[in-house]
DODRENDREN-390313 format. One record per residue (C-alpha): residue number from 1; residue in three letters; x, y negated, z negated. Coordinates in steps of 0.001 Angstrom, whole numbers, plus 500000, padded with zeros to 6 digits. Each point is the difference from the previous one (the first is absolute). Example, Ala and Ser with C-alpha at 12.3 -4.5 7.8 and 13.67 -1.06 7.14 Angstrom:
<pts>
[pt 1; ALA; [512300; 504500; 492200]],
[pt 2; SER; [501370; 496560; 500660]],
</pts>
This chain:
<pts>
[pt 1; MET; [668542; 105495; 341326]],
[pt 2; ASN; [499847; 498969; 503658]],
[pt 3; PHE; [503212; 501749; 501149]],
[pt 4; GLU; [501397; 499661; 503507]],
[pt 5; LEU; [503387; 500844; 501529]],
[pt 6; SER; [500898; 497993; 503090]],
[pt 7; ARG; [503013; 498967; 502014]],
[pt 8; LEU; [502121; 497314; 498411]],
[pt 9; LYS; [499683; 496677; 501815]],
[pt 10; PRO; [502920; 497559; 500356]],
[pt 11; GLU; [498317; 497495; 497692]],
[pt 12; ASP; [499763; 502682; 497271]],
[pt 13; ILE; [503717; 500809; 499992]],
[pt 14; PRO; [501208; 497434; 497399]],
[pt 15; LEU; [497453; 501085; 497348]],
[pt 16; PHE; [500456; 503683; 500926]],
[pt 17; LYS; [503757; 499741; 499448]],
[pt 18; GLN; [499622; 498033; 496766]],
[pt 19; ASP; [497492; 502484; 498547]],
[pt 20; MET; [502115; 502986; 501049]],
[pt 21; GLN; [503174; 498492; 498545]],
[pt 22; ASN; [498210; 499220; 496746]],
[pt 23; ALA; [498569; 503527; 499713]],
[pt 24; PHE; [503420; 501576; 500589]],
[pt 25; GLN; [501726; 497529; 497664]],
[pt 26; VAL; [497635; 500675; 497104]],
[pt 27; GLY; [500389; 503754; 500484]],
[pt 28; ALA; [503785; 499805; 499917]],
[pt 29; ALA; [500062; 497496; 497124]],
[pt 30; SER; [498022; 502426; 497845]],
[pt 31; GLU; [502894; 502449; 500339]],
[pt 32; PHE; [502964; 497618; 500112]],
[pt 33; SER; [499722; 497413; 497217]],
[pt 34; ASP; [503075; 498069; 501172]],
[pt 35; LEU; [498812; 499645; 503592]],
[pt 36; ASP; [500906; 496588; 501392]],
[pt 37; GLU; [499801; 500500; 503754]],
[pt 38; GLN; [497289; 500504; 502599]],
[pt 39; VAL; [499521; 503767; 500458]],
[pt 40; LEU; [498257; 499641; 503354]],
[pt 41; PRO; [501617; 497238; 502038]],
[pt 42; GLU; [497934; 498446; 502775]],
[pt 43; GLN; [502448; 501258; 502618]],
[pt 44; ASP; [499262; 503616; 498941]],
[pt 45; ILE; [496301; 499412; 500590]],
[pt 46; ASP; [500806; 498357; 503348]],
[pt 47; LEU; [502061; 503027; 501070]],
[pt 48; SER; [496896; 502138; 499524]],
[pt 49; LEU; [497495; 497493; 501383]],
[pt 50; TYR; [501943; 499595; 503234]],
[pt 51; ALA; [501332; 503554; 500433]],
[pt 52; GLU; [499130; 501861; 503171]],
[pt 53; GLY; [496651; 501746; 499471]],
[pt 54; SER; [499163; 497938; 496919]],
[pt 55; VAL; [496383; 499450; 499027]],
[pt 56; ALA; [499134; 497853; 496981]],
[pt 57; TYR; [496675; 500063; 498208]],
[pt 58; LYS; [498392; 497800; 497398]],
[pt 59; ALA; [497495; 501371; 497535]],
[pt 60; MET; [497150; 497593; 499348]],
[pt 61; ASP; [497392; 499960; 497281]],
[pt 62; ASP; [497361; 497281; 500043]],
[pt 63; GLY; [502161; 497864; 502294]],
[pt 64; GLN; [503181; 500249; 497909]],
[pt 65; ILE; [503174; 501917; 500845]],
[pt 66; VAL; [500356; 502709; 497328]],
[pt 67; GLY; [502838; 501999; 501554]],
[pt 68; GLY; [501382; 501308; 503217]],
[pt 69; ALA; [502254; 502376; 501835]],
[pt 70; ILE; [502627; 500054; 502712]],
[pt 71; VAL; [500382; 503185; 502002]],
[pt 72; VAL; [502262; 500846; 502903]],
[pt 73; ILE; [498363; 502193; 502606]],
[pt 74; ASP; [501887; 502212; 502447]],
[pt 75; ASN; [497433; 500631; 502729]],
[pt 76; LEU; [502157; 502692; 501602]],
[pt 77; THR; [500665; 502251; 496985]],
[pt 78; GLN; [497251; 498809; 497621]],
[pt 79; HIS; [502576; 500335; 497209]],
[pt 80; ASN; [499062; 496713; 498344]],
[pt 81; HIS; [501386; 497986; 497114]],
[pt 82; LEU; [498387; 498051; 497229]],
[pt 83; HIS; [502394; 497149; 499323]],
[pt 84; PHE; [497967; 498122; 497411]],
[pt 85; LEU; [496710; 500357; 498195]],
[pt 86; TYR; [499091; 497602; 497232]],
[pt 87; VAL; [497113; 498966; 497831]],
[pt 88; LYS; [500005; 496441; 498737]],
[pt 89; HIS; [501329; 499702; 496460]],
[pt 90; GLY; [497286; 499932; 497366]],
[pt 91; ILE; [497479; 502128; 501883]],
[pt 92; GLN; [501749; 503381; 500090]],
[pt 93; SER; [498340; 503210; 498764]],
[pt 94; ARG; [496664; 499151; 501631]],
[pt 95; GLY; [500304; 502344; 502977]],
[pt 96; ILE; [501134; 497320; 502455]],
[pt 97; GLY; [503272; 501744; 500902]],
[pt 98; LYS; [498176; 503256; 500669]],
[pt 99; LYS; [497472; 498191; 502206]],
[pt 100; ILE; [502819; 498335; 501924]],
[pt 101; TRP; [501719; 503338; 500580]],
[pt 102; GLU; [496784; 501799; 501006]],
[pt 103; GLN; [499269; 497293; 502574]],
[pt 104; VAL; [503568; 500113; 501366]],
[pt 105; GLU; [499653; 503751; 500466]],
[pt 106; LYS; [496666; 499545; 501822]],
[pt 107; LEU; [501436; 497280; 502234]],
[pt 108; HIS; [502924; 502261; 500924]],
[pt 109; ALA; [498163; 503326; 500130]],
[pt 110; GLY; [502435; 501406; 502580]],
[pt 111; THR; [502859; 499921; 497516]],
[pt 112; LYS; [501717; 503351; 499527]],
[pt 113; VAL; [502330; 498947; 497167]],
[pt 114; TRP; [500128; 496973; 497713]],
[pt 115; GLU; [503192; 499089; 498209]],
[pt 116; THR; [500909; 497371; 497423]],
[pt 117; VAL; [502516; 499348; 497243]],
[pt 118; THR; [499591; 498608; 496517]],
[pt 119; PRO; [502503; 499135; 497268]],
[pt 120; TYR; [500494; 502517; 497201]],
[pt 121; PHE; [498882; 497471; 497372]],
[pt 122; GLU; [496607; 499309; 501585]],
[pt 123; LYS; [498093; 502668; 498083]],
[pt 124; ARG; [496644; 498507; 501048]],
[pt 125; ASN; [501007; 500292; 503666]],
[pt 126; ILE; [501209; 503572; 499606]],
[pt 127; HIS; [496734; 500953; 498288]],
[pt 128; PHE; [497983; 498154; 502642]],
[pt 129; TYR; [501691; 501539; 503033]],
[pt 130; ILE; [500229; 503561; 498672]],
[pt 131; ASN; [496886; 500380; 497848]],
[pt 132; ARG; [497570; 497636; 501728]],
[pt 133; CYS; [501078; 500009; 503664]],
[pt 134; GLY; [501370; 503518; 500497]],
[pt 135; PHE; [503643; 499259; 500764]],
[pt 136; SER; [502762; 502360; 498892]],
[pt 137; ALA; [503444; 499019; 498788]],
[pt 138; VAL; [502411; 501506; 502505]],
[pt 139; GLU; [503293; 498318; 499142]],
[pt 140; PHE; [501577; 498049; 497177]],
[pt 141; TYR; [502565; 497427; 501055]],
[pt 142; ASN; [502561; 499204; 497317]],
[pt 143; PRO; [503703; 499074; 499691]],
[pt 144; HIS; [500946; 503583; 500943]],
[pt 145; HIS; [497516; 500248; 502877]],
[pt 146; LYS; [499583; 496579; 501592]],
[pt 147; ASP; [497413; 498909; 502516]],
[pt 148; PRO; [502028; 498545; 502860]],
[pt 149; GLY; [497196; 497535; 500760]],
[pt 150; THR; [499795; 498366; 496561]],
[pt 151; PRO; [501993; 496791; 499452]],
[pt 152; GLU; [502599; 500257; 497237]],
[pt 153; ASP; [498785; 496827; 498284]],
[pt 154; MET; [496368; 501131; 499627]],
[pt 155; ILE; [498724; 500029; 496398]],
[pt 156; GLY; [499897; 503645; 498964]],
[pt 157; GLY; [501134; 500703; 503573]],
[pt 158; ASP; [502113; 502941; 498988]],
[pt 159; CYS; [497043; 502046; 498700]],
[pt 160; PHE; [496963; 500484; 502240]],
[pt 161; PHE; [497522; 502757; 500699]],
[pt 162; ARG; [499247; 500786; 503630]],
[pt 163; LEU; [496371; 501052; 500244]],
[pt 164; LYS; [498251; 501790; 502830]],
[pt 165; LYS; [496418; 500863; 500855]],
[pt 166; VAL; [499330; 502530; 502738]],
[pt 167; MET; [496540; 499396; 501402]],
[pt 168; LYS; [497604; 502828; 500716]],
</pts>
């Protein structure tokens, strides 16, 4: 494996989005058999890609994009957010996600706190963030405790874990 994490280039964006959407779609479809809509619309990716402080990375292996991440960095507080991390469908469980995350942490070594959210049904994500990357679940958004920042029409949008990693 010739792994490298680098900044996403404009010409990489269409494939990056397509691969990310596919990875998220397959994950949701494994839980929701009657799923007939796109779980990660392009405009949601764009909101992250073009947010203030956004940095997008592509993970490459032997010249092919195998995954990526979008983080939002607050240079003042260093309380940073992982918006998306994905591994291309069909090549999960090979350590790529962990390598992506380790490189993101190295590239943003001044981070004091990382935060992210993941849907309740994404058991692989929950395992990955908590058991592999050292995050802790700090809040569970649900119909009785809603996240004010989550759109009402998001698939599984009423049940999310908020995860946090305090850096040492």
